[in-house]
TILOKOL-534366 format. One record per residue (C-alpha): residue number from 1; residue in three letters; chain; z, x, y. Coordinates in Angstrom, 3 decimals. Layout:
N
<node resi="NUM" resn="ALA" chain="A" pz="Z" px="X" py="Y"/>
...
REM end
This chain:
297
<node resi="1" resn="UNK" chain="A" pz="-21.438" px="-15.109" py="5.709"/>
<node resi="2" resn="UNK" chain="A" pz="-22.677" px="-14.459" py="9.179"/>
<node resi="3" resn="UNK" chain="A" pz="-22.664" px="-11.056" py="10.561"/>
<node resi="4" resn="UNK" chain="A" pz="-21.780" px="-11.258" py="14.383"/>
<node resi="5" resn="UNK" chain="A" pz="-21.176" px="-7.674" py="15.075"/>
<node resi="6" resn="UNK" chain="A" pz="-23.434" px="-4.965" py="13.899"/>
<node resi="7" resn="UNK" chain="A" pz="-23.639" px="-1.276" py="14.193"/>
<node resi="8" resn="UNK" chain="A" pz="-27.021" px="0.119" py="13.351"/>
<node resi="9" resn="UNK" chain="A" pz="-27.663" px="3.994" py="12.956"/>
<node resi="10" resn="UNK" chain="A" pz="-25.007" px="5.079" py="15.397"/>
<node resi="11" resn="UNK" chain="A" pz="-24.765" px="8.696" py="16.180"/>
<node resi="12" resn="UNK" chain="A" pz="-22.311" px="10.382" py="18.646"/>
<node resi="13" resn="UNK" chain="A" pz="-21.699" px="14.135" py="19.323"/>
<node resi="14" resn="UNK" chain="A" pz="-19.203" px="16.041" py="21.365"/>
<node resi="15" resn="UNK" chain="A" pz="-20.888" px="19.158" py="22.529"/>
<node resi="16" resn="UNK" chain="A" pz="-22.268" px="20.632" py="19.341"/>
<node resi="17" resn="UNK" chain="A" pz="-20.092" px="18.678" py="17.126"/>
<node resi="18" resn="UNK" chain="A" pz="-21.509" px="15.677" py="15.525"/>
<node resi="19" resn="UNK" chain="A" pz="-18.565" px="13.128" py="15.023"/>
<node resi="20" resn="UNK" chain="A" pz="-20.687" px="10.058" py="13.921"/>
<node resi="21" resn="UNK" chain="A" pz="-23.823" px="10.173" py="11.862"/>
<node resi="22" resn="UNK" chain="A" pz="-25.983" px="7.190" py="11.378"/>
<node resi="23" resn="UNK" chain="A" pz="-23.017" px="4.884" py="11.236"/>
<node resi="24" resn="UNK" chain="A" pz="-23.918" px="1.231" py="10.089"/>
<node resi="25" resn="UNK" chain="A" pz="-21.935" px="-1.702" py="9.000"/>
<node resi="26" resn="UNK" chain="A" pz="-21.487" px="-5.469" py="9.757"/>
<node resi="27" resn="UNK" chain="A" pz="-18.508" px="-7.426" py="10.907"/>
<node resi="28" resn="UNK" chain="A" pz="-18.636" px="-10.916" py="9.631"/>
<node resi="29" resn="UNK" chain="A" pz="-17.466" px="-14.086" py="11.552"/>
<node resi="30" resn="UNK" chain="A" pz="-14.104" px="-15.462" py="10.352"/>
<node resi="31" resn="UNK" chain="A" pz="-13.365" px="-12.387" py="7.841"/>
<node resi="32" resn="UNK" chain="A" pz="-10.885" px="-9.334" py="8.325"/>
<node resi="33" resn="UNK" chain="A" pz="-12.703" px="-5.991" py="7.979"/>
<node resi="34" resn="UNK" chain="A" pz="-10.479" px="-3.083" py="7.329"/>
<node resi="35" resn="UNK" chain="A" pz="-11.795" px="0.206" py="8.809"/>
<node resi="36" resn="UNK" chain="A" pz="-10.303" px="3.232" py="6.941"/>
<node resi="37" resn="UNK" chain="A" pz="-10.782" px="7.078" py="6.972"/>
<node resi="38" resn="UNK" chain="A" pz="-8.801" px="10.198" py="7.439"/>
<node resi="39" resn="UNK" chain="A" pz="-7.710" px="11.890" py="10.486"/>
<node resi="40" resn="UNK" chain="A" pz="-10.677" px="12.790" py="12.622"/>
<node resi="41" resn="UNK" chain="A" pz="-12.864" px="10.682" py="10.308"/>
<node resi="42" resn="UNK" chain="A" pz="-14.596" px="9.052" py="13.384"/>
<node resi="43" resn="UNK" chain="A" pz="-12.527" px="5.523" py="13.366"/>
<node resi="44" resn="UNK" chain="A" pz="-11.505" px="5.658" py="17.068"/>
<node resi="45" resn="UNK" chain="A" pz="-14.745" px="7.116" py="18.302"/>
<node resi="46" resn="UNK" chain="A" pz="-16.549" px="4.103" py="16.524"/>
<node resi="47" resn="UNK" chain="A" pz="-14.213" px="1.535" py="18.243"/>
<node resi="48" resn="UNK" chain="A" pz="-14.478" px="2.909" py="21.836"/>
<node resi="49" resn="UNK" chain="A" pz="-18.240" px="2.842" py="21.463"/>
<node resi="50" resn="UNK" chain="A" pz="-18.008" px="-0.937" py="20.319"/>
<node resi="51" resn="UNK" chain="A" pz="-16.065" px="-1.445" py="23.266"/>
<node resi="52" resn="UNK" chain="A" pz="-18.146" px="0.584" py="25.455"/>
<node resi="53" resn="UNK" chain="A" pz="-15.602" px="3.046" py="26.596"/>
<node resi="54" resn="UNK" chain="A" pz="-17.966" px="5.667" py="24.933"/>
<node resi="55" resn="UNK" chain="A" pz="-21.838" px="5.435" py="24.754"/>
<node resi="56" resn="UNK" chain="A" pz="-23.504" px="6.188" py="21.689"/>
<node resi="57" resn="UNK" chain="A" pz="-26.213" px="9.136" py="21.522"/>
<node resi="58" resn="UNK" chain="A" pz="-28.447" px="6.899" py="19.433"/>
<node resi="59" resn="UNK" chain="A" pz="-28.419" px="3.563" py="17.474"/>
<node resi="60" resn="UNK" chain="A" pz="-27.209" px="0.332" py="18.724"/>
<node resi="61" resn="UNK" chain="A" pz="-24.430" px="-2.177" py="18.727"/>
<node resi="62" resn="UNK" chain="A" pz="-25.417" px="-5.768" py="18.541"/>
<node resi="63" resn="UNK" chain="A" pz="-23.504" px="-8.959" py="19.087"/>
<node resi="64" resn="UNK" chain="A" pz="-24.934" px="-12.465" py="17.494"/>
<node resi="65" resn="UNK" chain="A" pz="-28.281" px="-10.217" py="17.176"/>
<node resi="66" resn="UNK" chain="A" pz="-28.582" px="-9.165" py="20.759"/>
<node resi="67" resn="UNK" chain="A" pz="-27.475" px="-5.909" py="22.546"/>
<node resi="68" resn="UNK" chain="A" pz="-23.859" px="-5.809" py="23.282"/>
<node resi="69" resn="UNK" chain="A" pz="-23.557" px="-6.262" py="27.025"/>
<node resi="70" resn="UNK" chain="A" pz="-20.571" px="-5.881" py="29.310"/>
<node resi="71" resn="UNK" chain="A" pz="-20.150" px="-9.582" py="29.694"/>
<node resi="72" resn="UNK" chain="A" pz="-20.017" px="-9.948" py="25.910"/>
<node resi="73" resn="UNK" chain="A" pz="-17.481" px="-7.457" py="25.732"/>
<node resi="74" resn="UNK" chain="A" pz="-15.224" px="-9.409" py="28.210"/>
<node resi="75" resn="UNK" chain="A" pz="-14.811" px="-11.867" py="25.319"/>
<node resi="76" resn="UNK" chain="A" pz="-13.561" px="-9.153" py="23.113"/>
<node resi="77" resn="UNK" chain="A" pz="-9.737" px="-8.341" py="22.445"/>
<node resi="78" resn="UNK" chain="A" pz="-9.159" px="-4.632" py="22.008"/>
<node resi="79" resn="UNK" chain="A" pz="-5.984" px="-2.827" py="21.135"/>
<node resi="80" resn="UNK" chain="A" pz="-6.411" px="1.146" py="21.353"/>
<node resi="81" resn="UNK" chain="A" pz="-4.326" px="3.329" py="19.438"/>
<node resi="82" resn="UNK" chain="A" pz="-2.816" px="4.891" py="22.504"/>
<node resi="83" resn="UNK" chain="A" pz="-0.487" px="2.284" py="24.070"/>
<node resi="84" resn="UNK" chain="A" pz="-1.972" px="1.340" py="27.471"/>
<node resi="85" resn="UNK" chain="A" pz="0.416" px="-1.189" py="28.985"/>
<node resi="86" resn="UNK" chain="A" pz="2.607" px="-0.696" py="32.481"/>
<node resi="87" resn="UNK" chain="A" pz="5.945" px="0.520" py="31.495"/>
<node resi="88" resn="UNK" chain="A" pz="7.447" px="-0.527" py="34.720"/>
<node resi="89" resn="UNK" chain="A" pz="6.331" px="-4.421" py="34.205"/>
<node resi="90" resn="UNK" chain="A" pz="8.107" px="-7.005" py="32.296"/>
<node resi="91" resn="UNK" chain="A" pz="6.487" px="-7.952" py="28.972"/>
<node resi="92" resn="UNK" chain="A" pz="5.794" px="-11.341" py="30.005"/>
<node resi="93" resn="UNK" chain="A" pz="4.237" px="-10.316" py="33.375"/>
<node resi="94" resn="UNK" chain="A" pz="1.981" px="-7.659" py="31.538"/>
<node resi="95" resn="UNK" chain="A" pz="0.620" px="-9.965" py="29.136"/>
<node resi="96" resn="UNK" chain="A" pz="0.108" px="-12.673" py="31.870"/>
<node resi="97" resn="UNK" chain="A" pz="-1.485" px="-10.427" py="34.166"/>
<node resi="98" resn="UNK" chain="A" pz="-4.052" px="-9.366" py="31.602"/>
<node resi="99" resn="UNK" chain="A" pz="-4.827" px="-13.046" py="30.927"/>
<node resi="100" resn="UNK" chain="A" pz="-5.674" px="-13.508" py="34.586"/>
<node resi="101" resn="UNK" chain="A" pz="-8.002" px="-10.249" py="34.219"/>
<node resi="102" resn="UNK" chain="A" pz="-9.881" px="-12.109" py="31.706"/>
<node resi="103" resn="UNK" chain="A" pz="-10.376" px="-15.032" py="34.088"/>
<node resi="104" resn="UNK" chain="A" pz="-7.708" px="-17.432" py="32.802"/>
<node resi="105" resn="UNK" chain="A" pz="-6.040" px="-19.703" py="35.206"/>
<node resi="106" resn="UNK" chain="A" pz="-2.486" px="-19.060" py="36.261"/>
<node resi="107" resn="UNK" chain="A" pz="-1.186" px="-22.158" py="34.068"/>
<node resi="108" resn="UNK" chain="A" pz="-3.550" px="-21.075" py="31.119"/>
<node resi="109" resn="UNK" chain="A" pz="-2.398" px="-17.442" py="31.175"/>
<node resi="110" resn="UNK" chain="A" pz="1.275" px="-18.654" py="31.265"/>
<node resi="111" resn="UNK" chain="A" pz="1.118" px="-21.076" py="28.495"/>
<node resi="112" resn="UNK" chain="A" pz="-0.848" px="-18.564" py="26.229"/>
<node resi="113" resn="UNK" chain="A" pz="1.569" px="-15.653" py="27.221"/>
<node resi="114" resn="UNK" chain="A" pz="4.609" px="-17.959" py="26.234"/>
<node resi="115" resn="UNK" chain="A" pz="2.996" px="-19.050" py="23.280"/>
<node resi="116" resn="UNK" chain="A" pz="1.983" px="-15.496" py="22.072"/>
<node resi="117" resn="UNK" chain="A" pz="5.274" px="-13.961" py="22.694"/>
<node resi="118" resn="UNK" chain="A" pz="7.079" px="-16.585" py="20.615"/>
<node resi="119" resn="UNK" chain="A" pz="4.434" px="-15.846" py="17.892"/>
<node resi="120" resn="UNK" chain="A" pz="4.775" px="-12.133" py="17.758"/>
<node resi="121" resn="UNK" chain="A" pz="8.695" px="-12.374" py="18.043"/>
<node resi="122" resn="UNK" chain="A" pz="8.950" px="-11.291" py="21.532"/>
<node resi="123" resn="UNK" chain="A" pz="10.258" px="-14.407" py="23.285"/>
<node resi="124" resn="UNK" chain="A" pz="13.682" px="-13.349" py="23.916"/>
<node resi="125" resn="UNK" chain="A" pz="12.322" px="-10.093" py="25.401"/>
<node resi="126" resn="UNK" chain="A" pz="9.655" px="-11.399" py="27.562"/>
<node resi="127" resn="UNK" chain="A" pz="11.582" px="-10.453" py="30.919"/>
<node resi="128" resn="UNK" chain="A" pz="12.363" px="-7.089" py="29.626"/>
<node resi="129" resn="UNK" chain="A" pz="10.581" px="-3.979" py="30.996"/>
<node resi="130" resn="UNK" chain="A" pz="8.280" px="-2.730" py="28.604"/>
<node resi="131" resn="UNK" chain="A" pz="9.823" px="0.756" py="28.674"/>
<node resi="132" resn="UNK" chain="A" pz="13.113" px="-0.616" py="27.525"/>
<node resi="133" resn="UNK" chain="A" pz="11.515" px="-1.673" py="24.343"/>
<node resi="134" resn="UNK" chain="A" pz="11.484" px="0.047" py="21.088"/>
<node resi="135" resn="UNK" chain="A" pz="8.014" px="1.533" py="19.935"/>
<node resi="136" resn="UNK" chain="A" pz="7.557" px="-1.273" py="17.458"/>
<node resi="137" resn="UNK" chain="A" pz="8.250" px="-4.007" py="20.111"/>
<node resi="138" resn="UNK" chain="A" pz="5.888" px="-2.351" py="22.411"/>
<node resi="139" resn="UNK" chain="A" pz="3.370" px="-2.502" py="19.747"/>
<node resi="140" resn="UNK" chain="A" pz="3.963" px="-6.280" py="19.416"/>
<node resi="141" resn="UNK" chain="A" pz="3.321" px="-6.689" py="23.187"/>
<node resi="142" resn="UNK" chain="A" pz="0.172" px="-4.545" py="22.951"/>
<node resi="143" resn="UNK" chain="A" pz="-1.062" px="-7.061" py="20.328"/>
<node resi="144" resn="UNK" chain="A" pz="-0.042" px="-10.174" py="22.514"/>
<node resi="145" resn="UNK" chain="A" pz="-2.112" px="-8.240" py="25.296"/>
<node resi="146" resn="UNK" chain="A" pz="-5.150" px="-8.143" py="23.040"/>
<node resi="147" resn="UNK" chain="A" pz="-4.863" px="-11.823" py="22.145"/>
<node resi="148" resn="UNK" chain="A" pz="-3.810" px="-13.583" py="25.292"/>
<node resi="149" resn="UNK" chain="A" pz="-7.349" px="-14.763" py="26.518"/>
<node resi="150" resn="UNK" chain="A" pz="-8.319" px="-16.264" py="22.948"/>
<node resi="151" resn="UNK" chain="A" pz="-11.054" px="-13.330" py="22.271"/>
<node resi="152" resn="UNK" chain="A" pz="-13.904" px="-14.203" py="20.298"/>
<node resi="153" resn="UNK" chain="A" pz="-13.572" px="-10.997" py="18.354"/>
<node resi="154" resn="UNK" chain="A" pz="-10.720" px="-8.598" py="17.811"/>
<node resi="155" resn="UNK" chain="A" pz="-11.069" px="-4.729" py="17.400"/>
<node resi="156" resn="UNK" chain="A" pz="-7.837" px="-3.336" py="16.687"/>
<node resi="157" resn="UNK" chain="A" pz="-6.950" px="0.461" py="16.419"/>
<node resi="158" resn="UNK" chain="A" pz="-3.980" px="1.024" py="14.055"/>
<node resi="159" resn="UNK" chain="A" pz="-2.482" px="-2.409" py="14.980"/>
<node resi="160" resn="UNK" chain="A" pz="0.615" px="-2.029" py="12.363"/>
<node resi="161" resn="UNK" chain="A" pz="1.669" px="1.636" py="13.691"/>
<node resi="162" resn="UNK" chain="A" pz="5.322" px="1.668" py="14.387"/>
<node resi="163" resn="UNK" chain="A" pz="6.033" px="-1.809" py="12.892"/>
<node resi="164" resn="UNK" chain="A" pz="8.933" px="-2.452" py="10.269"/>
<node resi="165" resn="UNK" chain="A" pz="7.841" px="-4.394" py="7.150"/>
<node resi="166" resn="UNK" chain="A" pz="8.976" px="-7.734" py="8.764"/>
<node resi="167" resn="UNK" chain="A" pz="7.188" px="-7.216" py="11.812"/>
<node resi="168" resn="UNK" chain="A" pz="4.088" px="-6.222" py="9.772"/>
<node resi="169" resn="UNK" chain="A" pz="4.292" px="-9.588" py="8.222"/>
<node resi="170" resn="UNK" chain="A" pz="4.606" px="-11.467" py="11.392"/>
<node resi="171" resn="UNK" chain="A" pz="1.472" px="-9.599" py="12.914"/>
<node resi="172" resn="UNK" chain="A" pz="-0.542" px="-10.064" py="9.589"/>
<node resi="173" resn="UNK" chain="A" pz="0.058" px="-13.911" py="9.820"/>
<node resi="174" resn="UNK" chain="A" pz="-1.127" px="-13.987" py="13.506"/>
<node resi="175" resn="UNK" chain="A" pz="-4.227" px="-12.077" py="12.663"/>
<node resi="176" resn="UNK" chain="A" pz="-5.074" px="-14.139" py="9.688"/>
<node resi="177" resn="UNK" chain="A" pz="-4.851" px="-17.438" py="11.786"/>
<node resi="178" resn="UNK" chain="A" pz="-7.424" px="-16.018" py="14.143"/>
<node resi="179" resn="UNK" chain="A" pz="-9.680" px="-14.866" py="11.561"/>
<node resi="180" resn="UNK" chain="A" pz="-9.420" px="-18.548" py="9.832"/>
<node resi="181" resn="UNK" chain="A" pz="-10.128" px="-19.991" py="13.080"/>
<node resi="182" resn="UNK" chain="A" pz="-13.437" px="-18.129" py="13.052"/>
<node resi="183" resn="UNK" chain="A" pz="-12.930" px="-14.834" py="14.955"/>
<node resi="184" resn="UNK" chain="A" pz="-14.066" px="-11.702" py="13.410"/>
<node resi="185" resn="UNK" chain="A" pz="-11.383" px="-9.077" py="13.220"/>
<node resi="186" resn="UNK" chain="A" pz="-12.010" px="-5.492" py="12.823"/>
<node resi="187" resn="UNK" chain="A" pz="-8.807" px="-3.334" py="12.506"/>
<node resi="188" resn="UNK" chain="A" pz="-8.239" px="0.304" py="11.557"/>
<node resi="189" resn="UNK" chain="A" pz="-5.106" px="1.410" py="9.649"/>
<node resi="190" resn="UNK" chain="A" pz="-3.545" px="4.251" py="7.660"/>
<node resi="191" resn="UNK" chain="A" pz="-1.280" px="2.020" py="5.816"/>
<node resi="192" resn="UNK" chain="A" pz="-3.778" px="1.271" py="2.783"/>
<node resi="193" resn="UNK" chain="A" pz="-1.349" px="-1.183" py="1.024"/>
<node resi="194" resn="UNK" chain="A" pz="-1.567" px="-3.384" py="4.187"/>
<node resi="195" resn="UNK" chain="A" pz="-5.274" px="-3.088" py="4.411"/>
<node resi="196" resn="UNK" chain="A" pz="-5.729" px="-3.910" py="0.588"/>
<node resi="197" resn="UNK" chain="A" pz="-3.510" px="-7.151" py="1.150"/>
<node resi="198" resn="UNK" chain="A" pz="-5.275" px="-8.319" py="4.451"/>
<node resi="199" resn="UNK" chain="A" pz="-8.847" px="-7.217" py="4.514"/>
<node resi="200" resn="UNK" chain="A" pz="-11.672" px="-9.370" py="3.328"/>
<node resi="201" resn="UNK" chain="A" pz="-14.260" px="-6.714" py="3.876"/>
<node resi="202" resn="UNK" chain="A" pz="-13.902" px="-2.991" py="3.743"/>
<node resi="203" resn="UNK" chain="A" pz="-15.547" px="-0.105" py="5.346"/>
<node resi="204" resn="UNK" chain="A" pz="-14.536" px="3.670" py="4.538"/>
<node resi="205" resn="UNK" chain="A" pz="-15.655" px="6.430" py="6.790"/>
<node resi="206" resn="UNK" chain="A" pz="-15.290" px="10.280" py="6.269"/>
<node resi="207" resn="UNK" chain="A" pz="-16.522" px="13.100" py="8.285"/>
<node resi="208" resn="UNK" chain="A" pz="-18.310" px="10.691" py="10.529"/>
<node resi="209" resn="UNK" chain="A" pz="-20.313" px="9.127" py="7.881"/>
<node resi="210" resn="UNK" chain="A" pz="-19.867" px="5.530" py="6.259"/>
<node resi="211" resn="UNK" chain="A" pz="-19.021" px="6.426" py="2.557"/>
<node resi="212" resn="UNK" chain="A" pz="-18.825" px="2.796" py="1.435"/>
<node resi="213" resn="UNK" chain="A" pz="-18.751" px="-0.751" py="2.768"/>
<node resi="214" resn="UNK" chain="A" pz="-18.768" px="-4.275" py="1.342"/>
<node resi="215" resn="UNK" chain="A" pz="-16.320" px="-7.128" py="0.358"/>
<node resi="216" resn="UNK" chain="A" pz="-13.019" px="-6.135" py="-1.321"/>
<node resi="217" resn="UNK" chain="A" pz="-14.263" px="-7.831" py="-4.522"/>
<node resi="218" resn="UNK" chain="A" pz="-17.546" px="-5.980" py="-4.612"/>
<node resi="219" resn="UNK" chain="A" pz="-16.111" px="-2.665" py="-4.140"/>
<node resi="220" resn="UNK" chain="A" pz="-13.503" px="-3.181" py="-6.881"/>
<node resi="221" resn="UNK" chain="A" pz="-16.238" px="-4.366" py="-9.295"/>
<node resi="222" resn="UNK" chain="A" pz="-18.348" px="-1.220" py="-8.295"/>
<node resi="223" resn="UNK" chain="A" pz="-15.663" px="1.179" py="-8.769"/>
<node resi="224" resn="UNK" chain="A" pz="-13.807" px="-0.327" py="-11.744"/>
<node resi="225" resn="UNK" chain="A" pz="-13.160" px="1.655" py="-14.580"/>
<node resi="226" resn="UNK" chain="A" pz="-12.284" px="0.894" py="-18.237"/>
<node resi="227" resn="UNK" chain="A" pz="-8.410" px="0.639" py="-17.374"/>
<node resi="228" resn="UNK" chain="A" pz="-5.893" px="-1.839" py="-18.968"/>
<node resi="229" resn="UNK" chain="A" pz="-2.210" px="-2.499" py="-18.659"/>
<node resi="230" resn="UNK" chain="A" pz="-0.451" px="-3.038" py="-22.024"/>
<node resi="231" resn="UNK" chain="A" pz="3.389" px="-4.652" py="-22.065"/>
<node resi="232" resn="UNK" chain="A" pz="4.868" px="-4.677" py="-25.534"/>
<node resi="233" resn="UNK" chain="A" pz="8.392" px="-5.171" py="-26.452"/>
<node resi="234" resn="UNK" chain="A" pz="9.158" px="-1.852" py="-27.676"/>
<node resi="235" resn="UNK" chain="A" pz="8.207" px="1.741" py="-26.544"/>
<node resi="236" resn="UNK" chain="A" pz="4.326" px="2.142" py="-25.980"/>
<node resi="237" resn="UNK" chain="A" pz="4.376" px="5.739" py="-26.683"/>
<node resi="238" resn="UNK" chain="A" pz="2.275" px="5.273" py="-29.782"/>
<node resi="239" resn="UNK" chain="A" pz="-0.852" px="4.927" py="-27.355"/>
<node resi="240" resn="UNK" chain="A" pz="-0.893" px="8.649" py="-27.060"/>
<node resi="241" resn="UNK" chain="A" pz="-2.275" px="8.828" py="-30.588"/>
<node resi="242" resn="UNK" chain="A" pz="-4.615" px="5.972" py="-30.356"/>
<node resi="243" resn="UNK" chain="A" pz="-8.458" px="6.998" py="-30.632"/>
<node resi="244" resn="UNK" chain="A" pz="-10.284" px="6.862" py="-27.343"/>
<node resi="245" resn="UNK" chain="A" pz="-7.130" px="6.288" py="-25.219"/>
<node resi="246" resn="UNK" chain="A" pz="-6.087" px="8.334" py="-22.066"/>
<node resi="247" resn="UNK" chain="A" pz="-2.596" px="7.374" py="-20.730"/>
<node resi="248" resn="UNK" chain="A" pz="-2.517" px="6.972" py="-17.010"/>
<node resi="249" resn="UNK" chain="A" pz="1.187" px="5.844" py="-16.642"/>
<node resi="250" resn="UNK" chain="A" pz="3.643" px="5.136" py="-19.423"/>
<node resi="251" resn="UNK" chain="A" pz="7.280" px="3.639" py="-18.875"/>
<node resi="252" resn="UNK" chain="A" pz="8.847" px="2.309" py="-21.879"/>
<node resi="253" resn="UNK" chain="A" pz="7.301" px="-0.930" py="-23.027"/>
<node resi="254" resn="UNK" chain="A" pz="4.571" px="-0.721" py="-20.425"/>
<node resi="255" resn="UNK" chain="A" pz="1.594" px="1.447" py="-20.092"/>
<node resi="256" resn="UNK" chain="A" pz="-1.474" px="1.645" py="-18.254"/>
<node resi="257" resn="UNK" chain="A" pz="-4.396" px="3.617" py="-19.853"/>
<node resi="258" resn="UNK" chain="A" pz="-8.121" px="4.258" py="-19.516"/>
<node resi="259" resn="UNK" chain="A" pz="-10.726" px="3.795" py="-22.423"/>
<node resi="260" resn="UNK" chain="A" pz="-13.322" px="6.770" py="-23.231"/>
<node resi="261" resn="UNK" chain="A" pz="-17.032" px="5.703" py="-22.647"/>
<node resi="262" resn="UNK" chain="A" pz="-18.184" px="3.408" py="-25.253"/>
<node resi="263" resn="UNK" chain="A" pz="-14.531" px="2.656" py="-26.327"/>
<node resi="264" resn="UNK" chain="A" pz="-13.409" px="-1.034" py="-27.354"/>
<node resi="265" resn="UNK" chain="A" pz="-10.150" px="-2.225" py="-26.030"/>
<node resi="266" resn="UNK" chain="A" pz="-9.991" px="-4.634" py="-28.950"/>
<node resi="267" resn="UNK" chain="A" pz="-8.752" px="-1.985" py="-31.530"/>
<node resi="268" resn="UNK" chain="A" pz="-5.917" px="-1.152" py="-29.087"/>
<node resi="269" resn="UNK" chain="A" pz="-4.866" px="-4.764" py="-28.832"/>
<node resi="270" resn="UNK" chain="A" pz="-4.969" px="-5.234" py="-32.545"/>
<node resi="271" resn="UNK" chain="A" pz="-2.812" px="-1.866" py="-32.880"/>
<node resi="272" resn="UNK" chain="A" pz="-0.447" px="-3.552" py="-30.578"/>
<node resi="273" resn="UNK" chain="A" pz="-0.019" px="-6.749" py="-32.178"/>
<node resi="274" resn="UNK" chain="A" pz="0.371" px="-4.775" py="-35.530"/>
<node resi="275" resn="UNK" chain="A" pz="3.630" px="-3.344" py="-33.999"/>
<node resi="276" resn="UNK" chain="A" pz="4.888" px="-6.481" py="-32.716"/>
<node resi="277" resn="UNK" chain="A" pz="4.789" px="-9.219" py="-29.736"/>
<node resi="278" resn="UNK" chain="A" pz="2.420" px="-8.308" py="-26.898"/>
<node resi="279" resn="UNK" chain="A" pz="3.796" px="-9.469" py="-23.532"/>
<node resi="280" resn="UNK" chain="A" pz="0.579" px="-8.697" py="-21.488"/>
<node resi="281" resn="UNK" chain="A" pz="-2.885" px="-7.127" py="-21.933"/>
<node resi="282" resn="UNK" chain="A" pz="-5.352" px="-7.210" py="-19.029"/>
<node resi="283" resn="UNK" chain="A" pz="-7.825" px="-5.105" py="-17.327"/>
<node resi="284" resn="UNK" chain="A" pz="-6.557" px="-3.335" py="-14.048"/>
<node resi="285" resn="UNK" chain="A" pz="-8.874" px="-3.354" py="-11.070"/>
<node resi="286" resn="UNK" chain="A" pz="-8.740" px="-0.168" py="-8.943"/>
<node resi="287" resn="UNK" chain="A" pz="-6.558" px="-0.070" py="-5.710"/>
<node resi="288" resn="UNK" chain="A" pz="-7.834" px="0.373" py="-2.294"/>
<node resi="289" resn="UNK" chain="A" pz="-6.166" px="3.977" py="-2.544"/>
<node resi="290" resn="UNK" chain="A" pz="-7.977" px="4.810" py="-5.583"/>
<node resi="291" resn="UNK" chain="A" pz="-11.497" px="3.817" py="-4.265"/>
<node resi="292" resn="UNK" chain="A" pz="-10.725" px="5.669" py="-0.864"/>
<node resi="293" resn="UNK" chain="A" pz="-9.803" px="8.869" py="-3.071"/>
<node resi="294" resn="UNK" chain="A" pz="-12.823" px="8.413" py="-4.930"/>
<node resi="295" resn="UNK" chain="A" pz="-15.369" px="8.073" py="-2.140"/>
<node resi="296" resn="UNK" chain="A" pz="-13.735" px="10.592" py="0.217"/>
<node resi="297" resn="UNK" chain="A" pz="-13.135" px="13.725" py="-2.252"/>
REM end
């Protein structure tokens, strides 16, 4: 895996308040990197430093192993958390205009605009003023504006905010296409279920410090606990009396349980089989929400 965008030891303060402390992580080509943290954790400040909107007090941001320059940033696609499009322009004119600002010819900008409006589900609203759109459709327009110039890397701050579930699926498909084509994608989101499903790599920030970073699989393995799911045909309440078992969730015939350190899951399975058919017995990987709670508590 090739890291193309790297933050190394980035610090940033506002007055006497330090909001970023030694922030370091990589964004890899062709992969989706989820960037998550609570309110005020430092996500937006970090993204603004990547884009050159803010300067770091110390540390550096590199692109393909070289200092990130203004010219390199012109090849980035950025979607800020705050909507920044012109409300009195039509959707089509707005996206086309931003394509031209990135150096596209009139014809290439027009073609890219039409294609993107179709992909994000705004083809029929292209000639409407932006201010007449719902907040969700304005968000779709904002995403089209970030993509129109076929950027080499995407930096998206809360791209799914205000989107209904169907719109989320549409945008997820568009972003996955870009990553599959080789573009690194860095996105923040408070919707942990979407991040868990979409990201290849994960960076968790808390109080301006990177708490953990790595691939989704690596983090699940690192924070895995001896947790199992059991599904039987009758009530699984007998697990309460099983030595070494701590119930996490019980819903009739389905149970999720933790094992005490050093305990073996095989006696639990044998006890279940003694009581009748077992429909499922499998280890349970920690969810992103569980890892997030663990590293930010």
